[in-house]
C-alpha positions in Angstrom: -19.2 225.3 110.7 -22.8 222.8 110.6 -25.1 222.4 113.1 -28.0 219.5 113.5 -31.6 220.4 114.3 -34.5 218.9 115.1 -38.2 219.7 115.1 -41.0 218.1 115.9 -43.3 216.8 113.2 -47.2 216.6 114.0 -47.7 212.8 114.0 -50.5 213.0 110.7 -46.9 213.4 108.7 -46.0 210.4 106.6 -42.4 209.9 107.5 -39.9 210.2 105.4 -41.5 213.3 103.5 -41.1 216.4 106.0 -39.4 218.6 104.1 -38.7 222.2 105.8 -37.3 225.8 105.1 -34.5 227.5 108.1 -34.3 231.0 107.4 -31.6 232.4 109.3 -31.7 236.7 109.1 -30.4 238.0 112.4 -28.0 237.4 114.4 -25.1 237.7 112.1 -22.2 239.6 111.5 -21.9 240.6 107.4 -19.2 243.0 106.5 -21.4 243.7 103.4 -23.6 242.4 100.4 -21.9 239.6 99.4 -21.3 239.3 95.9 -21.7 235.9 93.2 -20.1 236.2 90.4 -21.1 234.5 87.7 -24.6 234.6 89.5 -26.4 231.6 89.8 -29.8 230.5 89.6 -29.9 229.8 93.3 -31.1 233.5 94.4 -34.1 232.8 92.0 -34.8 229.7 94.2 -37.1 231.2 96.2 -38.8 233.9 98.0 -37.0 233.5 101.8 -33.4 233.2 100.0 -34.1 236.3 98.1 -34.2 238.1 101.5 -31.8 236.1 103.3 -29.2 237.9 100.6 -30.4 241.1 102.0 -30.1 240.3 105.7 -27.2 243.2 105.5 -29.9 245.8 105.0 -31.9 244.5 108.0 -29.1 244.8 110.1 -28.3 248.1 108.7 -24.5 246.8 107.9 -24.4 249.2 105.3 -23.1 252.5 105.9 -24.0 255.3 104.3 -21.1 256.0 102.0 -21.5 252.5 100.5 -19.5 252.3 97.8 -20.7 251.7 94.3 -20.0 248.4 94.0 -22.6 247.8 97.3 -25.2 249.8 95.5 -24.7 247.7 92.2 -25.5 244.4 93.9 -28.0 246.4 96.0 -29.7 247.3 93.2 -30.1 243.5 92.1 -30.7 242.0 95.0 -33.8 243.9 95.4 -34.9 243.0 91.6 -34.5 239.8 92.4 -37.2 240.4 95.5 -38.7 241.9 92.9 -39.7 238.6 91.0 -41.4 237.1 93.7 -44.0 240.3 93.7 -48.1 239.9 92.5 -50.2 241.6 91.0 -52.2 242.3 94.1 -49.5 244.1 95.8 -48.3 240.8 98.4 -44.8 238.9 97.8 -45.2 235.4 97.5 -43.2 232.3 95.8 -46.3 230.8 93.5 -48.0 233.2 91.1 -51.2 234.6 93.1 -50.6 232.7 96.9 -49.4 235.8 98.6 -47.3 235.2 101.9 -47.9 237.4 104.9 -44.6 237.4 106.5 -42.7 237.4 102.9 -45.0 240.5 102.1 -44.1 242.0 105.5 -40.4 241.4 105.4 -40.4 242.8 101.8 -41.9 245.8 102.7 -39.2 247.0 105.6 -36.5 245.8 103.1 -38.0 248.3 100.4 -38.3 251.0 103.2 -34.9 250.9 104.6 -33.7 250.5 100.7 -35.6 253.8 100.0 -31.9 255.0 101.7 -29.8 254.1 99.0 -32.2 253.7 95.7 -34.6 254.6 94.7 -38.0 252.8 95.2 -41.1 253.6 93.3 -42.9 254.4 96.4 -46.7 253.3 94.1 -45.0 249.7 95.0 -44.9 251.1 98.8 -47.7 252.1 98.9 -49.1 249.0 97.4 -47.5 246.9 99.4 -48.9 248.8 102.2 -52.7 248.6 101.2 -51.9 245.3 100.8 -51.1 244.9 104.8 -53.6 246.7 105.7 -56.2 244.6 104.7 -55.2 241.5 105.4 -55.2 243.3 109.4 -59.0 244.2 109.2 
């Protein structure tokens, strides 16, 4: 499946230099967490990739009686997500450059992952506090 997507860009953008990222994390039916064997560096390429790989969790497609393989894969993907955690509790692709959107998505994922894995409550508290400070 492929589709061409045309987007308008500001007139000030130098022609040919346009770059973008499309993240689809809704409207998909995914049976379970995809497993990639062997793991590649693609999983660690961006925070958007780490979030997208957790789409089944966001969509609630993991059953309450998930298999050990699914839980192991979920745990691995959560660890990949935590690679992008900043010291201040936010999440972002680059060192000391937080992303409000990514932090909100990460909080949603980590909160839902608590049903399946042990997520450190201090991590969740830090993320919530970072968001709270930005919303004042």
